[in-house]
Every structure is written in structure tokens, then in C-alpha cells.
C-alpha positions as a printed Julia matrix, in Angstrom:
260×3 Matrix{Float64}:
 -26.72   -49.03  -223.63
 -25.67   -51.25  -220.77
 -24.01   -54.6   -221.45
 -26.52   -57.46  -221.3
 -25.38   -59.82  -218.55
 -26.73   -62.58  -216.31
 -25.13   -63.55  -212.99
 -26.58   -66.54  -211.19
 -26.04   -66.03  -207.46
 -26.4    -68.41  -204.53
 -28.17   -66.78  -201.57
 -27.36   -69.49  -199.03
 -29.78   -71.56  -196.96
 -31.85   -68.84  -195.27
 -29.85   -67.09  -192.58
 -28.96   -63.79  -194.33
 -25.51   -63.8   -192.71
 -24.63   -66.91  -194.72
 -24.53   -65.12  -198.07
 -21.01   -64.62  -199.45
 -19.21   -61.31  -199.76
 -18.94   -61.82  -203.52
 -22.69   -62.3   -203.75
 -23.27   -59.03  -201.88
 -20.89   -57.19  -204.22
 -22.69   -58.67  -207.23
 -26.13   -57.63  -205.95
 -24.87   -54.06  -205.56
 -24.25   -53.92  -209.34
 -27.6    -55.41  -210.35
 -30.09   -53.61  -212.55
 -32.69   -56.36  -212.09
 -32.96   -59.1   -209.46
 -35.1    -62.17  -210.11
 -35.43   -64.02  -206.83
 -36.91   -67.31  -205.63
 -39.19   -68.22  -202.72
 -36.38   -69.62  -200.55
 -34.37   -66.38  -200.71
 -34.46   -64.33  -197.51
 -36.05   -61.0   -198.6
 -33.6    -59.1   -196.37
 -30.94   -59.82  -199.0
 -32.75   -57.63  -201.54
 -31.55   -54.61  -199.59
 -28.1    -55.28  -201.05
 -29.5    -54.29  -204.46
 -30.92   -50.83  -203.69
 -31.11   -49.61  -207.29
 -32.43   -52.76  -208.92
 -35.88   -53.77  -210.07
 -36.94   -56.76  -207.94
 -39.13   -59.48  -209.44
 -40.37   -62.51  -207.48
 -40.3    -65.6   -209.72
 -40.45   -68.35  -207.11
 -43.0    -70.98  -206.25
 -44.75   -71.9   -203.03
 -46.29   -75.34  -202.46
 -46.38   -76.06  -206.18
 -47.9    -72.7   -207.15
 -45.81   -71.02  -209.84
 -45.74   -67.28  -210.36
 -43.83   -67.94  -213.6
 -43.17   -71.17  -215.45
 -39.49   -71.9   -216.15
 -39.83   -70.95  -219.8
 -41.29   -67.6   -218.76
 -38.41   -67.03  -216.33
 -35.95   -67.73  -219.14
 -37.71   -65.2   -221.38
 -37.77   -62.65  -218.56
 -34.03   -63.02  -217.97
 -33.26   -62.51  -221.65
 -35.62   -59.56  -222.17
 -34.49   -57.74  -219.0
 -30.82   -58.32  -219.84
 -31.27   -56.61  -223.19
 -33.51   -53.81  -221.86
 -31.9    -53.13  -218.46
 -28.38   -54.62  -218.43
 -27.18   -56.72  -215.49
 -29.69   -59.32  -214.34
 -28.97   -61.19  -211.1
 -30.79   -64.49  -210.71
 -30.86   -64.94  -206.92
 -31.46   -68.53  -205.82
 -31.61   -70.2   -202.42
 -28.68   -72.36  -201.34
 -26.3    -73.11  -204.2
 -27.76   -72.68  -207.71
 -25.86   -75.68  -209.08
 -27.39   -78.1   -206.55
 -30.95   -78.76  -207.73
 -31.35   -75.07  -208.49
 -31.52   -75.01  -212.31
 -28.67   -72.52  -212.34
 -26.78   -74.38  -215.05
 -29.9    -74.69  -217.21
 -30.57   -70.95  -217.13
 -26.95   -70.12  -217.95
 -27.01   -72.49  -220.93
 -30.14   -70.92  -222.38
 -28.92   -67.35  -221.92
 -25.57   -68.11  -223.58
 -27.47   -69.07  -226.73
 -28.41   -65.39  -227.01
 -24.79   -64.18  -226.74
 -25.44   -62.71  -223.3
 -22.46   -62.5   -220.94
 -22.79   -64.85  -217.96
 -21.23   -65.36  -214.55
 -21.81   -67.59  -211.53
 -21.44   -66.92  -207.78
 -21.71   -70.15  -205.73
 -23.7    -70.23  -202.52
 -23.64   -72.26  -199.32
 -25.84   -75.28  -199.95
 -28.67   -76.0   -197.53
 -27.7    -79.67  -197.8
 -24.54   -78.87  -195.83
 -25.43   -75.84  -193.72
 -28.85   -76.84  -192.38
 -27.63   -80.08  -190.72
 -24.53   -78.24  -189.48
 -26.68   -75.67  -187.65
 -28.2    -78.59  -185.74
 -24.79   -80.02  -184.83
 -25.09   -82.78  -187.45
 -21.94   -83.39  -189.54
 -22.55   -85.19  -192.82
 -19.28   -87.06  -192.34
 -17.61   -88.16  -189.12
 -14.95   -90.73  -188.39
 -16.56   -93.91  -187.19
 -20.03   -92.88  -188.36
 -19.97   -91.93  -192.07
 -17.23   -91.95  -194.7
 -19.33   -90.28  -197.4
 -22.68   -88.66  -198.08
 -25.35   -88.54  -200.76
 -27.32   -85.42  -201.67
 -30.47   -86.48  -203.48
 -33.59   -84.75  -204.76
 -36.62   -86.45  -203.26
 -38.82   -85.58  -206.23
 -37.67   -85.84  -209.84
 -38.82   -83.88  -212.88
 -41.5    -86.53  -213.45
 -42.72   -86.01  -209.83
 -41.54   -89.45  -208.76
 -39.14   -90.41  -205.99
 -35.56   -90.61  -207.23
 -34.35   -94.17  -207.78
 -31.09   -93.09  -206.12
 -32.88   -93.17  -202.73
 -33.1    -96.96  -202.83
 -29.44   -97.18  -203.87
 -28.39   -94.85  -201.05
 -30.33   -96.97  -198.56
 -28.0    -99.86  -199.37
 -24.93   -97.88  -198.28
 -23.57   -96.74  -194.92
 -23.35   -93.15  -196.12
 -25.25   -90.2   -194.71
 -28.19   -89.33  -196.96
 -29.43   -85.73  -197.27
 -32.66   -85.47  -199.23
 -33.92   -82.15  -200.57
 -37.52   -81.6   -201.7
 -38.52   -84.95  -200.26
 -41.34   -84.28  -197.79
 -44.07   -85.25  -200.25
 -42.26   -88.58  -200.77
 -41.48   -89.27  -197.09
 -43.58   -92.45  -197.01
 -41.77   -93.87  -200.04
 -38.39   -92.85  -198.64
 -39.12   -94.56  -195.32
 -40.28   -97.67  -197.19
 -37.06   -97.82  -199.25
 -34.89   -97.69  -196.11
 -37.09  -100.18  -194.28
 -36.72  -102.64  -197.16
 -32.95  -102.27  -196.78
 -33.23  -103.27  -193.12
 -32.54   -99.73  -191.84
 -35.56   -99.32  -189.55
 -33.43   -98.19  -186.6
 -31.34   -95.64  -188.52
 -31.67   -92.11  -187.04
 -33.49   -89.46  -189.05
 -33.64   -85.67  -188.72
 -36.12   -83.45  -190.49
 -35.33   -79.74  -190.46
 -37.9    -77.26  -191.75
 -36.9    -73.69  -192.66
 -33.32   -74.5   -191.75
 -31.09   -71.68  -190.37
 -34.06   -69.28  -190.24
 -35.74   -67.8   -187.18
 -38.8    -70.02  -187.73
 -36.79   -73.25  -187.98
 -38.59   -76.4   -186.8
 -37.11   -79.85  -186.25
 -38.15   -83.45  -185.73
 -35.96   -86.4   -184.78
 -36.61   -90.12  -184.81
 -35.76   -93.25  -186.74
 -36.93   -94.69  -190.03
 -39.74   -96.52  -188.21
 -40.89   -93.51  -186.14
 -40.21   -90.4   -188.23
 -43.59   -90.26  -189.97
 -45.3    -90.13  -186.59
 -42.93   -87.38  -185.47
 -43.69   -85.36  -188.6
 -47.44   -85.68  -187.99
 -47.15   -84.7   -184.33
 -44.94   -81.66  -185.03
 -46.76   -80.73  -188.24
 -43.56   -80.48  -190.23
 -43.91   -79.49  -193.88
 -41.86   -78.22  -196.8
 -39.38   -76.66  -197.24
 -37.43   -79.17  -195.21
 -34.32   -81.31  -195.43
 -34.32   -84.98  -194.5
 -31.06   -86.3   -193.04
 -30.68   -90.04  -192.61
 -27.71   -91.71  -190.96
 -25.82   -92.44  -187.8
 -24.4    -88.89  -187.76
 -27.83   -87.62  -186.66
 -26.97   -89.0   -183.2
 -24.24   -86.35  -182.99
 -26.9    -83.73  -182.37
 -28.18   -85.4   -179.19
 -24.61   -85.95  -177.96
 -23.88   -82.25  -178.51
 -27.07   -81.23  -176.69
 -26.17   -83.42  -173.72
 -22.7    -81.89  -173.52
 -24.08   -78.35  -173.63
 -26.62   -79.17  -170.94
 -23.9    -80.69  -168.73
 -21.71   -77.6   -169.14
 -24.59   -75.28  -168.34
 -25.52   -77.31  -165.27
 -21.94   -77.06  -163.94
 -21.64   -73.35  -164.69
 -25.0    -72.3   -163.26
 -24.01   -72.36  -159.54
 -20.87   -70.35  -160.37
 -22.92   -67.71  -162.16
 -25.37   -67.53  -159.27
 -22.5    -66.97  -156.82
 -20.86   -64.45  -159.11
 -23.94   -62.27  -159.32
 -25.28   -62.85  -155.81
């Protein structure tokens, strides 16, 4: 019989090239892969001999409840051997990775963890937005927009009082409340970026301020899954775009001459 084992693996934010080498090596040894909705399905090719089971949720619709996922991990570990729990981003950042490891350990099943690149960091970076930058932000908050009780996190109001960059995951359904919290803190003019399907081919973006972002979201029809980034660092994206445009404008005549 194979050794019962669970490895929780971070798949990264969506671009399949952002998975780690260690994660790829781990998938190659999997007997079963339980994967979430935010995992790029291309990554399943790294586990050619494994049984693949989708256990994610889409727009609040659960294929399995969390208790059922826990039972599935335990039963497959004992019946098949190495179970890989493949989660989007980093499993220890609002991914329930630690919870699943704790439950499995109660059954004397061997466990391991492979961190992933968090969408909270990578998605803004792909848009040229640094979460910290000298003169703009000395720190950043990463907050879940919706708590276990389906309410907006009270940390949002606390973060609005600071000068830090605020990255909010799973917050689109609470956007009105988030905007209200920042407006009450006198931050109506603070820049905001909303990035849907970050790092993927179907990525969509919207940019504005606390007082305009809801209108932008409505016009561009932005929905979940998306990351909300609030702070002065969002301006870095427009500065970067202007610089790229200026470089391209200067280089264009040279290219035309070169290939004339």
C-alpha cells in the first residue's frame, strides 16, 4: 500500500508560468489532485497519472462543502496514497490550506506544504503597481473583503485610516461598503484599481478613485474574481504607461526607417 499523504500546493495567481518548480515536481508524484476554481486547468497536465477532482466553487455555488472536501482528502489518501490539494495563489493566504492540514494531521496522515505566489502581490505587479514604493507607501494590508459570516471585514475601516496600500481579496460583493469606509476616512480622491482574472489571458481592469470606482465597475462590467487595490501606488501604473508610450513614439520613426 502507498503511504497516505497530503501536500497542499499553491498554483499561483492564474498565469500557468507563475507556478513554482517545486509545485510542478510535487504534481508529478500525485495519485490524486483536488483542485479549485481559480487554478488554471493547464497545470493539471503536470500530474499525468493522477485522478483529478474539481472541488472548487463559482459565484457561491459549491461542488463540495468544506467538510466534504476534508472527507475526500482523507479517504483518497488512505485509498490512493499521495493527494495534492491544488489551490490558487498561496494556500496560506485566505486559502484554507492551514485548516485542511490541521484536520488531516488528526488522522496521522503525512503532510507537506508548497507555497505559491499570492495573487495579492502578483496581480498588481502585472499591472505595474508596486504595493510599496518610497514616497508612496511604507506598508500594505492584505484583507479579505468578505468574512466567514459574509460581512465586510472590520479591518477595512482600520486600513482606511492608514497611509498603507490596501489589497482586498474577495471584495467585489462588498465594494459599496468598502468605498463608504474609505470615504468616511476622507479618502475620496485615493486611486483605486480593480483587476479581474489577474495575470490570465482574459484579464480585465478598471481604474478610478474611491468616489468614481463604482461607476467604472458598472461601465466595464467587472465582476469576481477580482482584486481591489487602493492607494497612491496605483498611480504608478499610469506613469509606467506614459513612459512606455513615450518610448514607443520615439522608436517608431527609427523602425520605419530601418525597414523601409
